[in-house]
C-alpha positions in Angstrom: 122.3 84.6 -55.0 124.3 81.3 -54.9 121.3 79.5 -56.5 121.3 82.0 -59.3 125.1 81.6 -59.8 124.4 78.0 -60.8 122.0 79.1 -63.4 124.1 81.8 -65.0 125.5 79.7 -67.9 122.1 78.9 -69.5 121.1 82.6 -69.2 124.4 83.7 -70.8 124.1 81.1 -73.5 120.6 82.3 -74.6 121.8 85.9 -74.1 124.5 85.4 -76.7 122.1 83.9 -79.1 119.6 86.8 -78.6 122.4 89.3 -79.2 123.5 87.5 -82.4 119.9 87.4 -83.8 119.6 91.2 -83.3 122.8 91.7 -85.3 122.1 89.0 -87.9 120.0 91.3 -90.2 122.7 93.9 -90.5 123.5 92.9 -94.1 119.9 92.5 -95.3 119.2 95.0 -98.1 116.3 97.5 -97.7 112.8 96.1 -98.4 110.9 99.1 -97.1 111.3 102.7 -98.2 112.0 104.6 -95.0 115.6 103.2 -94.4 116.3 103.9 -98.1 115.1 107.5 -97.8 117.1 108.0 -94.6 120.2 106.5 -96.2 119.8 108.9 -99.2 119.7 111.9 -96.9 122.7 110.7 -94.9 124.6 109.9 -98.0 124.1 113.4 -99.4 125.2 114.8 -96.0 128.4 112.6 -96.1 129.3 113.3 -99.7 128.8 117.1 -99.4 130.1 117.4 -95.8 127.1 119.6 -95.3 125.8 118.6 -91.8 123.5 121.6 -91.6 121.0 121.0 -94.4 118.9 118.0 -95.1 118.7 117.7 -98.8 116.7 115.2 -100.9 117.0 115.2 -104.7 118.5 118.7 -104.6 115.7 120.2 -102.5 115.1 121.0 -98.9 113.7 118.2 -96.8 111.7 118.9 -93.6 110.3 115.8 -91.9 112.6 114.5 -89.2 115.3 116.1 -87.0 119.0 115.7 -87.7 120.6 113.4 -85.1 120.1 109.9 -86.8 121.3 111.4 -90.1 124.4 112.8 -88.5 125.2 109.4 -87.0 124.6 107.6 -90.3 126.6 110.2 -92.3 129.5 109.8 -89.9 129.3 106.0 -90.3 129.3 106.4 -94.1 132.4 108.5 -93.9 134.1 105.8 -91.8 132.8 102.6 -93.4 131.7 103.6 -96.8 128.2 104.1 -98.2 126.5 100.7 -97.8 123.7 99.0 -95.9 125.8 97.8 -93.0 127.3 101.3 -92.4 123.8 102.7 -92.2 122.8 100.1 -89.6 125.9 100.1 -87.4 125.2 103.3 -85.4 121.5 102.4 -84.9 122.5 99.0 -83.5 125.0 100.6 -81.2 122.3 102.8 -79.7 120.0 99.8 -79.4 122.6 97.9 -77.4 123.0 101.1 -75.4 119.3 100.6 -74.5 120.0 97.0 -73.5 122.8 98.1 -71.2 120.8 100.7 -69.5 117.7 98.4 -69.2 120.0 96.0 -67.4 121.4 98.7 -65.1 118.0 100.1 -64.3 116.5 96.7 -63.6 119.5 95.5 -61.6 119.3 98.7 -59.5 115.8 97.9 -58.3 115.3 94.2 -58.7 118.6 92.4 -58.7 120.8 90.7 -61.3 118.6 87.8 -62.4 115.6 90.2 -63.0 117.9 92.4 -65.0 119.0 89.5 -67.2 115.4 88.4 -67.7 114.5 92.0 -68.7 117.2 92.3 -71.4 116.3 88.8 -72.7 112.7 89.9 -73.0 113.8 93.1 -74.7 116.2 91.2 -77.1 113.5 88.7 -78.1 110.4 90.9 -78.4 109.3 90.4 -82.0 109.2 93.9 -83.3 112.6 94.8 -81.7 114.3 92.1 -83.7 112.4 93.1 -86.9 113.3 96.8 -86.3 116.9 96.0 -85.9 116.8 94.6 -89.5 114.5 97.3 -91.0 116.0 100.3 -89.2 114.4 103.6 -88.7 114.8 106.1 -85.7 113.5 103.8 -82.9 116.8 102.1 -82.0 118.4 105.5 -81.4 115.5 106.7 -79.3 115.5 103.5 -77.2 119.2 104.0 -76.2 119.0 107.7 -75.6 115.7 107.4 -73.6 116.9 104.7 -71.3 120.3 106.4 -70.8 118.6 109.7 -69.9 116.2 108.0 -67.5 118.9 106.0 -65.7 121.2 109.0 -65.2 118.3 111.4 -64.2 117.3 108.8 -61.6 120.8 108.9 -60.2 120.6 112.7 -60.1 117.3 112.3 -58.3 119.0 110.2 -55.6 122.2 112.3 -55.4 123.4 115.2 -57.5 126.4 114.4 -59.6 127.8 116.5 -62.5 128.6 113.4 -64.6 125.1 112.0 -64.3 123.3 115.3 -65.0 125.5 116.0 -68.0 125.0 112.6 -69.5 121.3 112.6 -68.8 120.9 116.0 -70.3 123.1 115.1 -73.3 121.1 111.9 -74.0 117.8 113.9 -73.6 119.0 116.5 -76.0 120.0 113.9 -78.6 116.7 112.1 -78.2 114.9 115.4 -78.9 117.1 115.9 -82.0 116.1 112.4 -83.1 112.3 112.5 -83.0 111.1 115.8 -81.4 110.4 117.3 -78.0 107.6 114.8 -77.3 110.4 112.6 -76.0 110.6 114.8 -73.0 107.3 113.2 -71.9 108.5 109.6 -71.3 111.8 110.9 -69.9 110.2 113.5 -67.7 107.3 111.5 -66.5 109.5 108.6 -65.6 111.1 110.8 -63.0 108.1 112.9 -62.1 105.9 109.8 -61.6 108.5 108.4 -59.2 108.4 111.5 -57.1 104.6 111.7 -57.1 103.9 108.0 -56.3 106.5 108.2 -53.5 104.8 111.3 -52.2 107.9 113.5 -52.5 106.4 116.2 -54.7 108.4 119.0 -52.9 111.7 117.6 -54.2 110.4 118.2 -57.8 111.2 121.8 -57.3 114.9 121.4 -56.5 117.4 123.6 -58.3 119.0 120.7 -60.0 116.0 120.1 -62.2 116.1 123.7 -63.4 119.8 123.1 -64.2 118.8 120.0 -66.1 116.3 121.9 -68.2 118.9 124.5 -69.1 121.4 121.8 -70.1 118.8 119.9 -72.2 118.1 123.2 -74.0 121.8 123.7 -74.5 122.3 120.3 -76.0 119.3 120.7 -78.3 120.7 124.0 -79.8 122.5 122.3 -82.7 119.1 121.2 -84.1 117.6 124.7 -83.5 120.6 126.2 -85.3 120.5 123.9 -88.3 116.8 124.5 -88.8 117.2 128.2 -88.4 120.0 128.3 -91.0 118.2 126.1 -93.5 114.6 127.4 -93.2 114.0 130.4 -90.9 116.8 132.4 -92.6 115.1 131.7 -96.0 111.4 132.5 -95.8 111.3 132.5 -99.6 111.7 128.7 -99.7 108.6 126.8 -100.6 108.1 124.0 -98.1 104.9 121.9 -98.0 103.7 124.1 -100.8 103.9 127.3 -98.8 106.6 130.0 -98.4 107.7 131.3 -95.0 107.6 127.9 -93.2 109.6 128.0 -90.0 111.8 125.0 -89.4 112.0 125.8 -85.7 108.2 126.0 -85.3 107.9 122.7 -87.2 110.5 121.1 -84.8 108.9 122.5 -81.7 105.3 121.6 -82.6 104.4 120.2 -86.0 107.0 117.4 -86.1 105.2 115.4 -83.4 102.6 117.3 -81.3 101.0 118.6 -84.5 100.7 115.0 -85.7 99.4 113.8 -82.3 96.7 116.5 -82.4 96.3 116.1 -86.2 96.8 119.8 -86.8 100.1 119.6 -88.7 100.5 119.9 -92.5 100.6 116.1 -92.7 97.3 114.7 -91.4 95.7 111.3 -90.8 92.0 110.7 -90.8 92.3 107.2 -89.3 93.0 106.2 -85.8 91.9 103.5 -83.4 92.2 104.0 -79.6 92.9 100.3 -79.3 95.5 100.1 -82.1 98.5 99.7 -79.9 96.8 97.3 -77.5 96.2 94.8 -80.3 99.5 95.7 -82.0 101.4 94.7 -78.9 99.9 91.2 -79.2 102.4 90.5 -82.0 104.9 93.3 -81.5 105.8 92.3 -78.0 105.4 88.5 -78.7 106.2 86.1 -77.2 105.7 88.1 -74.0 102.5 90.0 -74.9 100.0 88.1 -72.8 102.2 88.2 -69.8 102.7 91.9 -70.4 99.0 92.6 -70.4 98.7 90.7 -67.0 101.6 92.8 -65.7 100.0 96.1 -66.9 96.8 95.1 -65.2 98.5 94.2 -61.9 100.6 97.4 -62.0 97.6 99.6 -62.5 95.8 97.7 -59.7 98.7 98.2 -57.4 98.9 101.9 -58.2 95.2 102.4 -57.4 95.5 100.4 -54.1 98.6 102.4 -53.2 100.8 99.3 -52.9 104.4 100.3 -52.4 106.7 99.5 -55.3 110.5 99.7 -55.4 110.3 102.2 -58.3 107.6 104.0 -60.4 110.0 104.9 -63.2 108.9 102.2 -65.6 105.2 102.5 -65.2 105.2 106.3 -65.3 107.5 106.4 -68.3 105.6 103.7 -70.3 101.9 104.3 -69.5 101.6 108.0 -70.2 103.3 107.6 -73.6 101.2 104.6 -74.4 98.1 106.6 -73.6 99.2 109.5 -75.8 100.1 107.2 -78.7 96.6 105.5 -78.4 94.6 108.7 -78.6 96.7 110.1 -81.4 95.5 109.8 -85.0 99.0 108.8 -86.1 99.6 105.2 -85.3 102.3 103.0 -86.7 103.4 99.7 -85.1 107.0 100.7 -84.4 106.0 103.8 -82.4 105.8 101.7 -79.2 109.2 100.2 -79.6 110.7 103.1 -77.6 108.7 101.9 -74.6 109.8 98.3 -74.8 112.7 98.7 -72.3 110.2 99.9 -69.7 107.8 97.1 -70.6 110.5 94.5 -70.4 111.4 95.5 -66.9 107.8 95.5 -65.8 107.4 92.0 -67.3 110.7 90.7 -65.9 109.7 91.6 -62.4 106.6 89.4 -62.7 108.6 86.5 -64.4 111.1 86.6 -61.5 108.4 86.3 -59.0 107.0 83.2 -60.5 110.4 81.7 -61.0 111.0 82.1 -57.3 107.6 80.5 -56.5 107.9 78.0 -59.3 104.1 77.7 -59.5 102.4 79.7 -62.1 99.9 77.7 -64.2 99.0 80.9 -66.1 102.6 81.5 -67.2 103.1 77.8 -68.2 99.9 77.6 -70.2 100.5 80.9 -71.9 104.1 80.5 -72.8 103.8 76.9 -74.0 100.7 77.8 -76.1 102.5 80.8 -77.7 105.7 78.8 -78.3 103.6 76.0 -80.0 101.7 78.5 -82.1 104.9 80.3 -83.2 106.7 77.0 -84.2 103.5 75.8 -86.0 103.3 79.1 -87.9 106.9 78.8 -89.1 106.2 75.2 -90.2 103.2 76.3 -92.2 105.0 79.4 -93.5 107.9 77.3 -94.8 105.5 74.9 -96.5 103.6 77.6 -98.4 106.3 80.3 -98.7 109.5 78.6 -99.5 109.0 74.8 -99.8 112.5 74.5 -101.4 114.1 75.9 -98.3 113.6 72.8 -96.2 117.3 72.1 -95.6 117.9 75.5 -94.0 114.7 75.3 -92.1 115.5 71.9 -90.7 118.9 73.1 -89.7 117.3 75.9 -87.7 114.8 73.4 -86.2 117.6 71.1 -85.1 119.3 74.2 -83.5 116.0 74.9 -81.6 115.9 71.3 -80.4 119.5 71.4 -79.2 119.0 74.7 -77.4 115.8 73.4 -75.8 117.6 70.3 -74.6 120.4 72.4 -73.1 118.1 74.8 -71.2 115.9 72.0 -69.8 119.0 69.9 -68.9 120.5 72.8 -67.1 117.3 74.0 -65.3 115.0 71.1 -65.0 111.4 71.5 -66.0 110.8 74.7 -64.0 109.6 78.2 -64.9 113.2 79.3 -65.5 113.6 76.7 -68.2 110.3 77.6 -69.8 111.3 81.3 -69.9 114.6 80.4 -71.6 112.8 78.0 -74.0 110.4 80.8 -75.0 113.5 83.0 -75.8 114.9 80.2 -77.9 111.6 80.0 -79.8 111.7 83.7 -80.5 115.3 83.4 -81.8 114.2 80.5 -84.0 111.3 82.5 -85.5 113.5 85.5 -86.2 116.3 83.4 -87.6 113.8 82.0 -90.2 112.6 85.6 -91.0 116.2 86.9 -91.4 117.8 84.1 -93.3 114.8 82.9 -95.4 111.9 85.4 -95.6 113.7 88.7 -95.8 116.1 87.6 -98.6 113.2 86.4 -100.6 111.3 89.6 -100.0 114.4 91.5 -101.3 114.5 89.3 -104.3 111.0 90.7 -105.2 112.0 94.3 -104.8 112.6 95.4 -108.4 114.4 98.6 -107.3 117.1 96.7 -105.4 117.4 94.0 -108.1 117.6 96.5 -110.9 120.4 98.5 -109.2 122.4 95.3 -108.6 122.0 94.2 -112.3 123.0 97.6 -113.7 126.0 97.8 -111.4 127.2 94.4 -112.5 126.5 94.7 -116.2 126.5 98.4 -117.1 128.8 100.1 -114.6 129.3 103.8 -114.9 126.7 104.2 -117.6 124.1 107.0 -117.6 120.8 105.7 -116.2 117.4 107.3 -116.3 114.5 106.5 -114.0 111.2 107.4 -115.8 108.9 107.1 -112.8 109.0 107.6 -109.0 111.0 104.5 -108.2 111.6 103.7 -104.5 114.7 105.2 -103.0 116.6 101.9 -102.7 117.2 102.0 -106.5 119.2 105.3 -106.3 120.9 104.3 -103.0 122.2 101.0 -104.4 123.2 102.5 -107.8 126.9 103.1 -108.1 126.4 105.6 -110.9 124.2 108.7 -110.6 120.6 108.4 -111.6 118.7 111.0 -113.6 115.0 111.3 -112.9 112.6 112.2 -115.8 108.9 112.1 -116.4 107.5 109.9 -119.2 107.4 112.7 -121.8 111.1 113.6 -121.2 112.2 109.9 -121.3 110.5 109.4 -124.6 112.9 111.9 -126.2 116.0 110.0 -125.1 118.2 108.0 -127.5 120.4 105.0 -126.6 120.0 105.6 -122.8 119.5 103.0 -120.2 116.1 103.7 -118.7 114.2 102.0 -115.8 110.5 102.0 -116.3 107.5 100.4 -114.7 104.5 98.7 -116.3 102.5 102.0 -116.6 105.4 103.7 -118.5 105.8 100.7 -120.7 102.1 100.8 -121.7 102.5 104.5 -122.4 105.6 104.0 -124.6 103.8 101.3 -126.6 100.7 103.5 -127.0 102.9 106.4 -128.3 104.8 104.1 -130.6 108.1 104.9 -129.0 110.9 102.5 -129.9 112.7 100.8 -127.0 114.4 97.5 -126.3 113.8 95.5 -123.1 117.1 94.4 -121.7 115.9 92.9 -118.4 112.6 92.7 -116.5 112.5 92.5 -112.7 109.7 91.1 -110.5 108.5 93.7 -108.1 106.3 93.4 -105.0 105.1 96.9 -104.2 103.6 96.3 -100.8 105.8 96.8 -97.6 103.6 94.3 -95.7 103.5 90.7 -96.8 99.9 89.8 -97.9 98.6 86.2 -98.0 98.8 85.8 -101.8 102.5 86.9 -101.7 103.2 84.4 -98.9 101.8 81.5 -100.9 104.4 80.6 -103.5 101.9 79.4 -106.0 99.9 82.6 -105.9 102.8 85.0 -105.6 102.9 85.9 -109.3 99.3 87.3 -109.0 100.5 90.2 -106.8 103.7 91.1 -108.6 104.3 93.9 -110.9 107.4 94.5 -113.1 110.1 97.0 -113.6 111.9 97.0 -116.9 115.4 98.1 -117.9 115.1 99.3 -121.4 117.3 101.0 -124.0 115.4 103.9 -125.5 115.3 104.6 -129.2 115.9 100.9 -130.2 
C-alpha cells in the first residue's frame, strides 16, 4: 500500500483527464437520429407535463419504457430544452456506474485495481462515444452496477438500506430497457452463489422480499402502459388494434426482439458480431480483455477459486444472449463494460505487480501506435486545415506521456497510463474536430439553426420526413406535409430535399430557393465522406424554399 500511495498522483492526473473527456461532448449537437427522437419525446412530456403518455407527433409511441424520458423531461424543466439538458441526467447515471465499478472492484481487489478498472471504463472507446451520442446505455450502466453492488451487500448481510437501493435501481433499470436487465443483475448474484457452492442460500427469504420490492418499484411503468394502451384497445398500434402495452413491455420490447418474434423483426444476425465489435468498442483494452475472458473461463472450468464471480457471471451470460440474438447493435454491450473493466483490471494489476508481461507491452504499444497513426492519417484526409488544433492535442499527448513515465519509470504502470492518455487523445480529436464537422454536414441541424437566426417565429413546413433534429432544434413549431399538400402553399417557408425539389420542378410549381444545406444522410462515416476531396460525392442537399415565388 505505501508503494501505491507514491503512485497516486499520476493515476489521479489521468483520471481527471478521463472524466473530462467523457463530459467534453456534452454540447455536441445530435448527429444521429435516436437522441433527437428521444429528446422530442421528452420535450413533449416536459411541455405538456404529461408524464404518463409517450407521444410523438401527436400519436402514441410504443418502443421504449419511460424512465430515461422521465429523467430527460425533468432536466428540460430545470435547465430548459436544449442538447446539454438532455445529456446531463444520462452522464450523471454514467458516473454512477463509474462510482459503483470502483466500489465493487475495491471491495474484492483493492484500491489500485479499482482505479485501474474505472480508468479502463472511462477510456473504452465506445463508452466515450456513447457519452457524446447518448441513448439509454448510460442510464443502464449506472442502475445495473448500483443494483449489483447493493444486492451483493445484501448477500453478505441483510440490510434494509441495501435491499431498498438495490431493488429501486433494478426497478428503474427495468423501466429503462425492459425486464431482460434482470438477467445480468440476477445472474451476477446467482453465479456467485453457484460457483462458491452455496446454492442453499439462494432460497433465503430476503430474495423473495427483493423480488417483491423490484416488482413494486416497476409498477409506475406498468401503470403508465396500462393507462396509455391497455385501457384503450381501440388504439391502432403497429398497424393493429388491441395492442397491450403491458404485454409489449414484459415480452416484445426485448425478449421478443431477442427471439425475433416481436412486431419489429431482424433477418440478420452473426453469432460473432459482438466478439469483433468489442475489438474497437472496448479499445484500447480489447486484446487484453479477450485474454482475460479466456483465462476466466479456463479458471472456471478448472475450479480455481476466485475472490468473486459477480463480474464473470453478470457479463458472460448476457454476452452470450446478445450474440445469439438477431438484434445486434454495437452499443448493446456497453452495459457490460463495467464488469469487463473489472475483469481486465484484475489482470493488469497482476502484471503491474510482476512488472514482466511481454504480451501486455507488445499489445498496448502496438495498439497505441496504431491509434496515433490512425489519427495522423485521419487528420490528413479528413480535415487538413485543422492542423493547428491537431498539433495542440498532440503536444498535450506528449506532455502527458512525459509526466506518466517520469512519475512511474518505464514499467507496466506507466504503459497502462500511457494507453489511457492515447485513448483520451483519440477521443479529443473526435469530439473537437470530427463530430463538429459531421454536424456541419447534417442538413437538419444546419437548417434549423439558419431559420432560427434569420426567420424567427415564422411558420415553417417540412415537406418530407426530415430527421428529428430539425424539429427539436427549431424554436418555432414545424408543420409536416406531404409533397402534394406543400405544393398548394403560398409564401410559406418550406424545407424540402432533392426528391421534393425534382417533383416541384416536374410539376411546374413556383418556388424560390433561399438557402441550400449540405446533408450527409448516413449515421456511420464512410470512406468517401472521411476523405475531404471525395466528400461532395456522398452528400445530398436540403433546401429552404419560399413556395409560390
